[in-house]
mmCIF file of the N, C-alpha and C atoms, coordinates in Angstrom:
data_MODEL
# 
_entry.id   MODEL 
# 
loop_
_atom_site.group_PDB 
_atom_site.id 
_atom_site.type_symbol 
_atom_site.label_atom_id 
_atom_site.label_alt_id 
_atom_site.label_comp_id 
_atom_site.label_asym_id 
_atom_site.label_entity_id 
_atom_site.label_seq_id 
_atom_site.pdbx_PDB_ins_code 
_atom_site.Cartn_x 
_atom_site.Cartn_y 
_atom_site.Cartn_z 
_atom_site.occupancy 
_atom_site.B_iso_or_equiv 
_atom_site.pdbx_formal_charge 
_atom_site.auth_seq_id 
_atom_site.auth_comp_id 
_atom_site.auth_asym_id 
_atom_site.auth_atom_id 
_atom_site.pdbx_PDB_model_num 
ATOM 1   N N  . MET A 1 1  ? 0.698  -1.167  0.026  1.00 0.00 ? 1  MET A N  1 
ATOM 2   C CA . MET A 1 1  ? 0.058  -0.006  -0.092 1.00 0.00 ? 1  MET A CA 1 
ATOM 3   C C  . MET A 1 1  ? 0.845  1.317   0.023  1.00 0.00 ? 1  MET A C  1 
ATOM 4   N N  . PRO A 1 2  ? 0.453  2.369   -0.746 1.00 0.00 ? 2  PRO A N  1 
ATOM 5   C CA . PRO A 1 2  ? 1.438  3.447   -0.791 1.00 0.00 ? 2  PRO A CA 1 
ATOM 6   C C  . PRO A 1 2  ? 1.157  4.171   0.598  1.00 0.00 ? 2  PRO A C  1 
ATOM 7   N N  . GLY A 1 3  ? 2.518  4.928   0.638  1.00 0.00 ? 3  GLY A N  1 
ATOM 8   C CA . GLY A 1 3  ? 2.360  5.979   2.013  1.00 0.00 ? 3  GLY A CA 1 
ATOM 9   C C  . GLY A 1 3  ? 3.592  6.716   2.002  1.00 0.00 ? 3  GLY A C  1 
ATOM 10  N N  . ASN A 1 4  ? 3.561  7.388   3.024  1.00 0.00 ? 4  ASN A N  1 
ATOM 11  C CA . ASN A 1 4  ? 4.865  8.379   3.286  1.00 0.00 ? 4  ASN A CA 1 
ATOM 12  C C  . ASN A 1 4  ? 5.564  8.040   4.296  1.00 0.00 ? 4  ASN A C  1 
ATOM 13  N N  . ILE A 1 5  ? 6.960  8.139   4.432  1.00 0.00 ? 5  ILE A N  1 
ATOM 14  C CA . ILE A 1 5  ? 7.841  7.825   5.527  1.00 0.00 ? 5  ILE A CA 1 
ATOM 15  C C  . ILE A 1 5  ? 7.754  8.975   6.392  1.00 0.00 ? 5  ILE A C  1 
ATOM 16  N N  . LEU A 1 6  ? 7.329  8.657   7.746  1.00 0.00 ? 6  LEU A N  1 
ATOM 17  C CA . LEU A 1 6  ? 7.256  9.601   8.607  1.00 0.00 ? 6  LEU A CA 1 
ATOM 18  C C  . LEU A 1 6  ? 8.557  9.757   9.467  1.00 0.00 ? 6  LEU A C  1 
ATOM 19  N N  . SER A 1 7  ? 9.302  8.573   9.664  1.00 0.00 ? 7  SER A N  1 
ATOM 20  C CA . SER A 1 7  ? 10.553 8.649   10.327 1.00 0.00 ? 7  SER A CA 1 
ATOM 21  C C  . SER A 1 7  ? 11.304 7.344   10.235 1.00 0.00 ? 7  SER A C  1 
ATOM 22  N N  . ILE A 1 8  ? 12.560 7.385   10.289 1.00 0.00 ? 8  ILE A N  1 
ATOM 23  C CA . ILE A 1 8  ? 13.421 6.480   10.200 1.00 0.00 ? 8  ILE A CA 1 
ATOM 24  C C  . ILE A 1 8  ? 14.123 6.346   11.427 1.00 0.00 ? 8  ILE A C  1 
ATOM 25  N N  . SER A 1 9  ? 14.081 5.130   12.176 1.00 0.00 ? 9  SER A N  1 
ATOM 26  C CA . SER A 1 9  ? 14.531 4.860   13.499 1.00 0.00 ? 9  SER A CA 1 
ATOM 27  C C  . SER A 1 9  ? 16.021 4.211   13.594 1.00 0.00 ? 9  SER A C  1 
ATOM 28  N N  . VAL A 1 10 ? 16.659 4.190   12.436 1.00 0.00 ? 10 VAL A N  1 
ATOM 29  C CA . VAL A 1 10 ? 18.097 3.317   12.285 1.00 0.00 ? 10 VAL A CA 1 
ATOM 30  C C  . VAL A 1 10 ? 18.758 4.245   11.427 1.00 0.00 ? 10 VAL A C  1 
ATOM 31  N N  . LYS A 1 11 ? 20.066 4.081   11.580 1.00 0.00 ? 11 LYS A N  1 
ATOM 32  C CA . LYS A 1 11 ? 21.148 4.455   10.630 1.00 0.00 ? 11 LYS A CA 1 
ATOM 33  C C  . LYS A 1 11 ? 22.162 3.400   10.203 1.00 0.00 ? 11 LYS A C  1 
ATOM 34  N N  . VAL A 1 12 ? 22.685 3.616   9.066  1.00 0.00 ? 12 VAL A N  1 
ATOM 35  C CA . VAL A 1 12 ? 23.692 2.500   8.544  1.00 0.00 ? 12 VAL A CA 1 
ATOM 36  C C  . VAL A 1 12 ? 24.574 2.287   9.639  1.00 0.00 ? 12 VAL A C  1 
ATOM 37  N N  . GLY A 1 13 ? 24.875 0.919   9.789  1.00 0.00 ? 13 GLY A N  1 
ATOM 38  C CA . GLY A 1 13 ? 25.903 0.502   10.755 1.00 0.00 ? 13 GLY A CA 1 
ATOM 39  C C  . GLY A 1 13 ? 25.174 0.020   12.171 1.00 0.00 ? 13 GLY A C  1 
ATOM 40  N N  . ASP A 1 14 ? 23.991 0.429   12.237 1.00 0.00 ? 14 ASP A N  1 
ATOM 41  C CA . ASP A 1 14 ? 23.268 0.117   13.687 1.00 0.00 ? 14 ASP A CA 1 
ATOM 42  C C  . ASP A 1 14 ? 22.976 -1.370  13.641 1.00 0.00 ? 14 ASP A C  1 
ATOM 43  N N  . GLU A 1 15 ? 23.252 -2.048  14.756 1.00 0.00 ? 15 GLU A N  1 
ATOM 44  C CA . GLU A 1 15 ? 22.681 -3.455  14.878 1.00 0.00 ? 15 GLU A CA 1 
ATOM 45  C C  . GLU A 1 15 ? 21.261 -3.306  15.249 1.00 0.00 ? 15 GLU A C  1 
ATOM 46  N N  . VAL A 1 16 ? 20.605 -4.241  14.824 1.00 0.00 ? 16 VAL A N  1 
ATOM 47  C CA . VAL A 1 16 ? 19.096 -4.284  15.226 1.00 0.00 ? 16 VAL A CA 1 
ATOM 48  C C  . VAL A 1 16 ? 18.621 -5.810  15.587 1.00 0.00 ? 16 VAL A C  1 
ATOM 49  N N  . LYS A 1 17 ? 17.684 -5.807  16.326 1.00 0.00 ? 17 LYS A N  1 
ATOM 50  C CA . LYS A 1 17 ? 17.009 -7.041  16.918 1.00 0.00 ? 17 LYS A CA 1 
ATOM 51  C C  . LYS A 1 17 ? 15.825 -7.329  16.174 1.00 0.00 ? 17 LYS A C  1 
ATOM 52  N N  . LYS A 1 18 ? 15.461 -8.622  16.011 1.00 0.00 ? 18 LYS A N  1 
ATOM 53  C CA . LYS A 1 18 ? 14.221 -8.981  15.522 1.00 0.00 ? 18 LYS A CA 1 
ATOM 54  C C  . LYS A 1 18 ? 13.016 -8.144  16.137 1.00 0.00 ? 18 LYS A C  1 
ATOM 55  N N  . ASP A 1 19 ? 11.981 -7.783  15.460 1.00 0.00 ? 19 ASP A N  1 
ATOM 56  C CA . ASP A 1 19 ? 10.949 -7.007  15.995 1.00 0.00 ? 19 ASP A CA 1 
ATOM 57  C C  . ASP A 1 19 ? 11.233 -5.690  16.438 1.00 0.00 ? 19 ASP A C  1 
ATOM 58  N N  . GLN A 1 20 ? 12.493 -5.131  16.075 1.00 0.00 ? 20 GLN A N  1 
ATOM 59  C CA . GLN A 1 20 ? 12.717 -3.626  16.378 1.00 0.00 ? 20 GLN A CA 1 
ATOM 60  C C  . GLN A 1 20 ? 12.113 -2.660  15.279 1.00 0.00 ? 20 GLN A C  1 
ATOM 61  N N  . VAL A 1 21 ? 11.791 -1.723  15.577 1.00 0.00 ? 21 VAL A N  1 
ATOM 62  C CA . VAL A 1 21 ? 11.081 -0.673  14.697 1.00 0.00 ? 21 VAL A CA 1 
ATOM 63  C C  . VAL A 1 21 ? 12.000 -0.083  13.867 1.00 0.00 ? 21 VAL A C  1 
ATOM 64  N N  . LEU A 1 22 ? 11.796 -0.232  12.572 1.00 0.00 ? 22 LEU A N  1 
ATOM 65  C CA . LEU A 1 22 ? 12.990 0.426   11.759 1.00 0.00 ? 22 LEU A CA 1 
ATOM 66  C C  . LEU A 1 22 ? 12.468 1.751   10.940 1.00 0.00 ? 22 LEU A C  1 
ATOM 67  N N  . VAL A 1 23 ? 11.340 1.690   10.690 1.00 0.00 ? 23 VAL A N  1 
ATOM 68  C CA . VAL A 1 23 ? 10.751 2.860   9.889  1.00 0.00 ? 23 VAL A CA 1 
ATOM 69  C C  . VAL A 1 23 ? 9.196  2.949   10.322 1.00 0.00 ? 23 VAL A C  1 
ATOM 70  N N  . ILE A 1 24 ? 8.664  4.254   10.483 1.00 0.00 ? 24 ILE A N  1 
ATOM 71  C CA . ILE A 1 24 ? 7.284  4.452   10.464 1.00 0.00 ? 24 ILE A CA 1 
ATOM 72  C C  . ILE A 1 24 ? 6.678  4.937   9.222  1.00 0.00 ? 24 ILE A C  1 
ATOM 73  N N  . LEU A 1 25 ? 5.566  4.488   8.803  1.00 0.00 ? 25 LEU A N  1 
ATOM 74  C CA . LEU A 1 25 ? 5.122  4.747   7.383  1.00 0.00 ? 25 LEU A CA 1 
ATOM 75  C C  . LEU A 1 25 ? 3.629  5.059   7.830  1.00 0.00 ? 25 LEU A C  1 
ATOM 76  N N  . GLU A 1 26 ? 3.154  6.294   6.982  1.00 0.00 ? 26 GLU A N  1 
ATOM 77  C CA . GLU A 1 26 ? 1.805  6.589   7.040  1.00 0.00 ? 26 GLU A CA 1 
ATOM 78  C C  . GLU A 1 26 ? 1.167  6.184   5.905  1.00 0.00 ? 26 GLU A C  1 
ATOM 79  N N  . ALA A 1 27 ? 0.114  5.411   6.006  1.00 0.00 ? 27 ALA A N  1 
ATOM 80  C CA . ALA A 1 27 ? -0.701 5.117   4.908  1.00 0.00 ? 27 ALA A CA 1 
ATOM 81  C C  . ALA A 1 27 ? -2.181 5.096   5.285  1.00 0.00 ? 27 ALA A C  1 
ATOM 82  N N  . MET A 1 28 ? -3.005 5.687   4.501  1.00 0.00 ? 28 MET A N  1 
ATOM 83  C CA . MET A 1 28 ? -4.561 5.871   4.771  1.00 0.00 ? 28 MET A CA 1 
ATOM 84  C C  . MET A 1 28 ? -4.688 6.332   6.255  1.00 0.00 ? 28 MET A C  1 
ATOM 85  N N  . LYS A 1 29 ? -3.900 7.515   6.659  1.00 0.00 ? 29 LYS A N  1 
ATOM 86  C CA . LYS A 1 29 ? -4.090 8.249   7.756  1.00 0.00 ? 29 LYS A CA 1 
ATOM 87  C C  . LYS A 1 29 ? -3.846 7.501   9.041  1.00 0.00 ? 29 LYS A C  1 
ATOM 88  N N  . MET A 1 30 ? -3.024 6.208   8.919  1.00 0.00 ? 30 MET A N  1 
ATOM 89  C CA . MET A 1 30 ? -2.630 5.595   10.116 1.00 0.00 ? 30 MET A CA 1 
ATOM 90  C C  . MET A 1 30 ? -1.034 5.258   9.990  1.00 0.00 ? 30 MET A C  1 
ATOM 91  N N  . GLU A 1 31 ? -0.502 5.318   11.155 1.00 0.00 ? 31 GLU A N  1 
ATOM 92  C CA . GLU A 1 31 ? 0.989  4.963   11.415 1.00 0.00 ? 31 GLU A CA 1 
ATOM 93  C C  . GLU A 1 31 ? 1.279  3.763   11.580 1.00 0.00 ? 31 GLU A C  1 
ATOM 94  N N  . ASN A 1 32 ? 2.073  3.028   10.587 1.00 0.00 ? 32 ASN A N  1 
ATOM 95  C CA . ASN A 1 32 ? 2.346  1.726   10.538 1.00 0.00 ? 32 ASN A CA 1 
ATOM 96  C C  . ASN A 1 32 ? 4.012  1.597   10.922 1.00 0.00 ? 32 ASN A C  1 
ATOM 97  N N  . GLU A 1 33 ? 4.203  0.704   11.994 1.00 0.00 ? 33 GLU A N  1 
ATOM 98  C CA . GLU A 1 33 ? 5.547  0.604   12.252 1.00 0.00 ? 33 GLU A CA 1 
ATOM 99  C C  . GLU A 1 33 ? 6.215  -0.744  11.456 1.00 0.00 ? 33 GLU A C  1 
ATOM 100 N N  . LEU A 1 34 ? 7.156  -0.347  10.667 1.00 0.00 ? 34 LEU A N  1 
ATOM 101 C CA . LEU A 1 34 ? 7.792  -1.559  9.976  1.00 0.00 ? 34 LEU A CA 1 
ATOM 102 C C  . LEU A 1 34 ? 9.002  -2.127  10.853 1.00 0.00 ? 34 LEU A C  1 
ATOM 103 N N  . ILE A 1 35 ? 8.928  -3.327  11.096 1.00 0.00 ? 35 ILE A N  1 
ATOM 104 C CA . ILE A 1 35 ? 9.714  -3.933  12.141 1.00 0.00 ? 35 ILE A CA 1 
ATOM 105 C C  . ILE A 1 35 ? 10.793 -5.003  11.531 1.00 0.00 ? 35 ILE A C  1 
ATOM 106 N N  . SER A 1 36 ? 12.080 -4.952  12.025 1.00 0.00 ? 36 SER A N  1 
ATOM 107 C CA . SER A 1 36 ? 12.928 -6.014  11.418 1.00 0.00 ? 36 SER A CA 1 
ATOM 108 C C  . SER A 1 36 ? 12.647 -7.485  11.760 1.00 0.00 ? 36 SER A C  1 
ATOM 109 N N  . PRO A 1 37 ? 12.729 -8.059  10.783 1.00 0.00 ? 37 PRO A N  1 
ATOM 110 C CA . PRO A 1 37 ? 12.182 -9.648  10.617 1.00 0.00 ? 37 PRO A CA 1 
ATOM 111 C C  . PRO A 1 37 ? 13.307 -10.470 11.160 1.00 0.00 ? 37 PRO A C  1 
ATOM 112 N N  . VAL A 1 38 ? 14.627 -9.907  11.585 1.00 0.00 ? 38 VAL A N  1 
ATOM 113 C CA . VAL A 1 38 ? 15.650 -10.660 11.828 1.00 0.00 ? 38 VAL A CA 1 
ATOM 114 C C  . VAL A 1 38 ? 16.716 -9.896  12.827 1.00 0.00 ? 38 VAL A C  1 
ATOM 115 N N  . ASP A 1 39 ? 17.774 -10.488 13.329 1.00 0.00 ? 39 ASP A N  1 
ATOM 116 C CA . ASP A 1 39 ? 18.638 -9.746  14.094 1.00 0.00 ? 39 ASP A CA 1 
ATOM 117 C C  . ASP A 1 39 ? 19.699 -9.304  12.934 1.00 0.00 ? 39 ASP A C  1 
ATOM 118 N N  . GLY A 1 40 ? 20.392 -8.361  12.899 1.00 0.00 ? 40 GLY A N  1 
ATOM 119 C CA . GLY A 1 40 ? 21.244 -7.975  11.894 1.00 0.00 ? 40 GLY A CA 1 
ATOM 120 C C  . GLY A 1 40 ? 21.965 -6.597  11.978 1.00 0.00 ? 40 GLY A C  1 
ATOM 121 N N  . ARG A 1 41 ? 22.443 -6.068  10.842 1.00 0.00 ? 41 ARG A N  1 
ATOM 122 C CA . ARG A 1 41 ? 23.037 -4.686  10.943 1.00 0.00 ? 41 ARG A CA 1 
ATOM 123 C C  . ARG A 1 41 ? 22.514 -4.002  9.692  1.00 0.00 ? 41 ARG A C  1 
ATOM 124 N N  . ILE A 1 42 ? 22.186 -2.811  9.889  1.00 0.00 ? 42 ILE A N  1 
ATOM 125 C CA . ILE A 1 42 ? 21.824 -1.980  8.759  1.00 0.00 ? 42 ILE A CA 1 
ATOM 126 C C  . ILE A 1 42 ? 22.906 -1.743  7.554  1.00 0.00 ? 42 ILE A C  1 
ATOM 127 N N  . VAL A 1 43 ? 22.775 -2.261  6.408  1.00 0.00 ? 43 VAL A N  1 
ATOM 128 C CA . VAL A 1 43 ? 23.916 -1.909  5.509  1.00 0.00 ? 43 VAL A CA 1 
ATOM 129 C C  . VAL A 1 43 ? 23.506 -0.664  4.503  1.00 0.00 ? 43 VAL A C  1 
ATOM 130 N N  . SER A 1 44 ? 22.170 -0.345  4.432  1.00 0.00 ? 44 SER A N  1 
ATOM 131 C CA . SER A 1 44 ? 21.676 0.728   3.600  1.00 0.00 ? 44 SER A CA 1 
ATOM 132 C C  . SER A 1 44 ? 20.302 1.243   3.855  1.00 0.00 ? 44 SER A C  1 
ATOM 133 N N  . ILE A 1 45 ? 20.194 2.360   3.711  1.00 0.00 ? 45 ILE A N  1 
ATOM 134 C CA . ILE A 1 45 ? 18.741 2.920   3.772  1.00 0.00 ? 45 ILE A CA 1 
ATOM 135 C C  . ILE A 1 45 ? 18.416 3.683   2.463  1.00 0.00 ? 45 ILE A C  1 
ATOM 136 N N  . GLU A 1 46 ? 17.451 2.938   1.893  1.00 0.00 ? 46 GLU A N  1 
ATOM 137 C CA . GLU A 1 46 ? 16.999 3.241   0.423  1.00 0.00 ? 46 GLU A CA 1 
ATOM 138 C C  . GLU A 1 46 ? 15.984 4.427   0.339  1.00 0.00 ? 46 GLU A C  1 
ATOM 139 N N  . THR A 1 47 ? 15.806 5.057   1.327  1.00 0.00 ? 47 THR A N  1 
ATOM 140 C CA . THR A 1 47 ? 14.414 6.057   1.443  1.00 0.00 ? 47 THR A CA 1 
ATOM 141 C C  . THR A 1 47 ? 14.923 7.034   2.452  1.00 0.00 ? 47 THR A C  1 
ATOM 142 N N  . LYS A 1 48 ? 14.217 8.136   2.495  1.00 0.00 ? 48 LYS A N  1 
ATOM 143 C CA . LYS A 1 48 ? 14.388 9.221   3.513  1.00 0.00 ? 48 LYS A CA 1 
ATOM 144 C C  . LYS A 1 48 ? 12.908 9.674   3.975  1.00 0.00 ? 48 LYS A C  1 
ATOM 145 N N  . LYS A 1 49 ? 13.125 10.442  5.053  1.00 0.00 ? 49 LYS A N  1 
ATOM 146 C CA . LYS A 1 49 ? 11.830 11.027  5.705  1.00 0.00 ? 49 LYS A CA 1 
ATOM 147 C C  . LYS A 1 49 ? 11.170 11.908  4.685  1.00 0.00 ? 49 LYS A C  1 
ATOM 148 N N  . GLY A 1 50 ? 9.710  11.820  4.665  1.00 0.00 ? 50 GLY A N  1 
ATOM 149 C CA . GLY A 1 50 ? 8.947  12.660  3.682  1.00 0.00 ? 50 GLY A CA 1 
ATOM 150 C C  . GLY A 1 50 ? 8.873  11.739  2.348  1.00 0.00 ? 50 GLY A C  1 
ATOM 151 N N  . ASN A 1 51 ? 9.655  10.794  1.922  1.00 0.00 ? 51 ASN A N  1 
ATOM 152 C CA . ASN A 1 51 ? 9.443  10.235  0.673  1.00 0.00 ? 51 ASN A CA 1 
ATOM 153 C C  . ASN A 1 51 ? 7.997  9.436   0.458  1.00 0.00 ? 51 ASN A C  1 
ATOM 154 N N  . ARG A 1 52 ? 7.494  9.460   -0.631 1.00 0.00 ? 52 ARG A N  1 
ATOM 155 C CA . ARG A 1 52 ? 6.228  8.631   -0.708 1.00 0.00 ? 52 ARG A CA 1 
ATOM 156 C C  . ARG A 1 52 ? 6.844  7.199   -1.464 1.00 0.00 ? 52 ARG A C  1 
ATOM 157 N N  . VAL A 1 53 ? 6.535  6.358   -0.945 1.00 0.00 ? 53 VAL A N  1 
ATOM 158 C CA . VAL A 1 53 ? 6.892  4.900   -1.219 1.00 0.00 ? 53 VAL A CA 1 
ATOM 159 C C  . VAL A 1 53 ? 5.546  4.048   -1.527 1.00 0.00 ? 53 VAL A C  1 
ATOM 160 N N  . ASN A 1 54 ? 5.905  2.876   -2.353 1.00 0.00 ? 54 ASN A N  1 
ATOM 161 C CA . ASN A 1 54 ? 4.923  1.929   -2.743 1.00 0.00 ? 54 ASN A CA 1 
ATOM 162 C C  . ASN A 1 54 ? 5.200  0.500   -2.293 1.00 0.00 ? 54 ASN A C  1 
ATOM 163 N N  . ALA A 1 55 ? 3.977  -0.297  -2.446 1.00 0.00 ? 55 ALA A N  1 
ATOM 164 C CA . ALA A 1 55 ? 4.329  -1.654  -1.927 1.00 0.00 ? 55 ALA A CA 1 
ATOM 165 C C  . ALA A 1 55 ? 5.334  -2.352  -2.740 1.00 0.00 ? 55 ALA A C  1 
ATOM 166 N N  . GLY A 1 56 ? 6.153  -2.960  -2.032 1.00 0.00 ? 56 GLY A N  1 
ATOM 167 C CA . GLY A 1 56 ? 7.349  -3.604  -2.763 1.00 0.00 ? 56 GLY A CA 1 
ATOM 168 C C  . GLY A 1 56 ? 8.754  -2.745  -2.860 1.00 0.00 ? 56 GLY A C  1 
ATOM 169 N N  . ASP A 1 57 ? 8.727  -1.564  -2.615 1.00 0.00 ? 57 ASP A N  1 
ATOM 170 C CA . ASP A 1 57 ? 9.776  -0.579  -2.579 1.00 0.00 ? 57 ASP A CA 1 
ATOM 171 C C  . ASP A 1 57 ? 10.803 -1.229  -1.444 1.00 0.00 ? 57 ASP A C  1 
ATOM 172 N N  . VAL A 1 58 ? 11.980 -1.191  -1.692 1.00 0.00 ? 58 VAL A N  1 
ATOM 173 C CA . VAL A 1 58 ? 12.992 -1.536  -0.630 1.00 0.00 ? 58 VAL A CA 1 
ATOM 174 C C  . VAL A 1 58 ? 13.241 -0.356  0.111  1.00 0.00 ? 58 VAL A C  1 
ATOM 175 N N  . LEU A 1 59 ? 13.179 -0.504  1.297  1.00 0.00 ? 59 LEU A N  1 
ATOM 176 C CA . LEU A 1 59 ? 13.296 0.620   2.489  1.00 0.00 ? 59 LEU A CA 1 
ATOM 177 C C  . LEU A 1 59 ? 14.694 0.699   2.963  1.00 0.00 ? 59 LEU A C  1 
ATOM 178 N N  . VAL A 1 60 ? 14.973 -0.536  3.529  1.00 0.00 ? 60 VAL A N  1 
ATOM 179 C CA . VAL A 1 60 ? 16.207 -0.740  4.241  1.00 0.00 ? 60 VAL A CA 1 
ATOM 180 C C  . VAL A 1 60 ? 16.742 -2.052  3.993  1.00 0.00 ? 60 VAL A C  1 
ATOM 181 N N  . LYS A 1 61 ? 18.096 -2.200  3.904  1.00 0.00 ? 61 LYS A N  1 
ATOM 182 C CA . LYS A 1 61 ? 18.696 -3.388  3.513  1.00 0.00 ? 61 LYS A CA 1 
ATOM 183 C C  . LYS A 1 61 ? 19.297 -3.862  5.048  1.00 0.00 ? 61 LYS A C  1 
ATOM 184 N N  . ILE A 1 62 ? 19.260 -5.224  5.300  1.00 0.00 ? 62 ILE A N  1 
ATOM 185 C CA . ILE A 1 62 ? 19.752 -5.673  6.500  1.00 0.00 ? 62 ILE A CA 1 
ATOM 186 C C  . ILE A 1 62 ? 20.820 -6.908  6.369  1.00 0.00 ? 62 ILE A C  1 
ATOM 187 N N  . TYR A 1 63 ? 22.001 -6.722  6.826  1.00 0.00 ? 63 TYR A N  1 
ATOM 188 C CA . TYR A 1 63 ? 22.869 -8.090  6.826  1.00 0.00 ? 63 TYR A CA 1 
ATOM 189 C C  . TYR A 1 63 ? 22.620 -8.932  8.073  1.00 0.00 ? 63 TYR A C  1 
ATOM 190 N N  . ILE A 1 64 ? 22.108 -10.030 7.701  1.00 0.00 ? 64 ILE A N  1 
ATOM 191 C CA . ILE A 1 64 ? 21.780 -10.993 8.637  1.00 0.00 ? 64 ILE A CA 1 
ATOM 192 C C  . ILE A 1 64 ? 22.839 -11.741 9.448  1.00 0.00 ? 64 ILE A C  1 
ATOM 193 N N  . PHE A 1 65 ? 22.690 -11.440 10.842 1.00 0.00 ? 65 PHE A N  1 
ATOM 194 C CA . PHE A 1 65 ? 23.523 -12.294 11.685 1.00 0.00 ? 65 PHE A CA 1 
ATOM 195 C C  . PHE A 1 65 ? 23.138 -13.734 11.764 1.00 0.00 ? 65 PHE A C  1 
ATOM 196 N N  . GLN A 1 66 ? 23.883 -14.617 11.426 1.00 0.00 ? 66 GLN A N  1 
ATOM 197 C CA . GLN A 1 66 ? 23.641 -16.145 11.673 1.00 0.00 ? 66 GLN A CA 1 
ATOM 198 C C  . GLN A 1 66 ? 24.674 -16.811 12.551 1.00 0.00 ? 66 GLN A C  1 
ATOM 199 N N  . GLU A 1 67 ? 24.197 -17.364 13.512 1.00 0.00 ? 67 GLU A N  1 
ATOM 200 C CA . GLU A 1 67 ? 25.028 -18.172 14.246 1.00 0.00 ? 67 GLU A CA 1 
ATOM 201 C C  . GLU A 1 67 ? 25.651 -19.510 13.462 1.00 0.00 ? 67 GLU A C  1 
ATOM 202 N N  . PHE A 1 68 ? 26.814 -19.458 13.404 1.00 0.00 ? 68 PHE A N  1 
ATOM 203 C CA . PHE A 1 68 ? 27.427 -20.775 12.719 1.00 0.00 ? 68 PHE A CA 1 
ATOM 204 C C  . PHE A 1 68 ? 27.747 -21.873 13.744 1.00 0.00 ? 68 PHE A C  1 
ATOM 205 N N  . THR A 1 69 ? 27.076 -23.057 13.617 1.00 0.00 ? 69 THR A N  1 
ATOM 206 C CA . THR A 1 69 ? 27.314 -24.047 14.595 1.00 0.00 ? 69 THR A CA 1 
ATOM 207 C C  . THR A 1 69 ? 27.583 -25.436 13.716 1.00 0.00 ? 69 THR A C  1 
ATOM 208 N N  . ILE A 1 70 ? 28.075 -26.501 14.250 1.00 0.00 ? 70 ILE A N  1 
ATOM 209 C CA . ILE A 1 70 ? 28.274 -27.840 13.634 1.00 0.00 ? 70 ILE A CA 1 
ATOM 210 C C  . ILE A 1 70 ? 26.787 -28.217 13.023 1.00 0.00 ? 70 ILE A C  1 
ATOM 211 N N  . ASP A 1 71 ? 25.943 -28.065 13.747 1.00 0.00 ? 71 ASP A N  1 
ATOM 212 C CA . ASP A 1 71 ? 24.552 -28.298 13.189 1.00 0.00 ? 71 ASP A CA 1 
ATOM 213 C C  . ASP A 1 71 ? 23.922 -27.329 12.149 1.00 0.00 ? 71 ASP A C  1 
ATOM 214 N N  . ASN A 1 72 ? 24.479 -26.150 11.947 1.00 0.00 ? 72 ASN A N  1 
ATOM 215 C CA . ASN A 1 72 ? 24.004 -25.292 10.918 1.00 0.00 ? 72 ASN A CA 1 
ATOM 216 C C  . ASN A 1 72 ? 25.073 -24.637 10.139 1.00 0.00 ? 72 ASN A C  1 
ATOM 217 N N  . PRO A 1 73 ? 25.659 -25.788 9.384  1.00 0.00 ? 73 PRO A N  1 
ATOM 218 C CA . PRO A 1 73 ? 26.947 -25.203 8.523  1.00 0.00 ? 73 PRO A CA 1 
ATOM 219 C C  . PRO A 1 73 ? 26.576 -24.420 7.392  1.00 0.00 ? 73 PRO A C  1 
ATOM 220 N N  . LYS A 1 74 ? 25.280 -24.455 6.846  1.00 0.00 ? 74 LYS A N  1 
ATOM 221 C CA . LYS A 1 74 ? 24.914 -23.758 5.670  1.00 0.00 ? 74 LYS A CA 1 
ATOM 222 C C  . LYS A 1 74 ? 25.082 -22.142 5.804  1.00 0.00 ? 74 LYS A C  1 
ATOM 223 N N  . LYS A 1 75 ? 25.398 -21.693 4.529  1.00 0.00 ? 75 LYS A N  1 
ATOM 224 C CA . LYS A 1 75 ? 25.306 -20.093 4.568  1.00 0.00 ? 75 LYS A CA 1 
ATOM 225 C C  . LYS A 1 75 ? 23.853 -19.893 3.734  1.00 0.00 ? 75 LYS A C  1 
ATOM 226 N N  . ILE A 1 76 ? 23.491 -18.752 4.374  1.00 0.00 ? 76 ILE A N  1 
ATOM 227 C CA . ILE A 1 76 ? 22.229 -18.204 3.710  1.00 0.00 ? 76 ILE A CA 1 
ATOM 228 C C  . ILE A 1 76 ? 22.696 -16.833 3.082  1.00 0.00 ? 76 ILE A C  1 
ATOM 229 N N  . ASN A 1 77 ? 21.590 -16.318 2.327  1.00 0.00 ? 77 ASN A N  1 
ATOM 230 C CA . ASN A 1 77 ? 21.682 -14.943 1.771  1.00 0.00 ? 77 ASN A CA 1 
ATOM 231 C C  . ASN A 1 77 ? 21.790 -13.955 2.802  1.00 0.00 ? 77 ASN A C  1 
ATOM 232 N N  . PRO A 1 78 ? 22.980 -13.487 2.999  1.00 0.00 ? 78 PRO A N  1 
ATOM 233 C CA . PRO A 1 78 ? 23.003 -12.530 4.171  1.00 0.00 ? 78 PRO A CA 1 
ATOM 234 C C  . PRO A 1 78 ? 22.331 -11.099 4.095  1.00 0.00 ? 78 PRO A C  1 
ATOM 235 N N  . MET A 1 79 ? 21.652 -10.861 3.023  1.00 0.00 ? 79 MET A N  1 
ATOM 236 C CA . MET A 1 79 ? 20.918 -9.581  2.767  1.00 0.00 ? 79 MET A CA 1 
ATOM 237 C C  . MET A 1 79 ? 19.259 -9.982  2.685  1.00 0.00 ? 79 MET A C  1 
ATOM 238 N N  . ILE A 1 80 ? 18.596 -8.989  3.368  1.00 0.00 ? 80 ILE A N  1 
ATOM 239 C CA . ILE A 1 80 ? 17.281 -8.973  3.074  1.00 0.00 ? 80 ILE A CA 1 
ATOM 240 C C  . ILE A 1 80 ? 16.872 -7.526  2.709  1.00 0.00 ? 80 ILE A C  1 
# 
């Protein structure tokens, strides 16, 4: 759904936790908190306060922290 960026709560280099608020988006006169789906580090912010955005737009890129263990030797795509 299209909306306007009201605020960005993180900056490049910040470490974030799963469920941490990243961006607040206003759409249909409601404020929507966009949260991090993972623990990670912010590697880029693709928008700025006041921008109009659409569904599917990339707003923030996160490097995913993944614990490496013997049981979990696979590498995953480190960016979302």
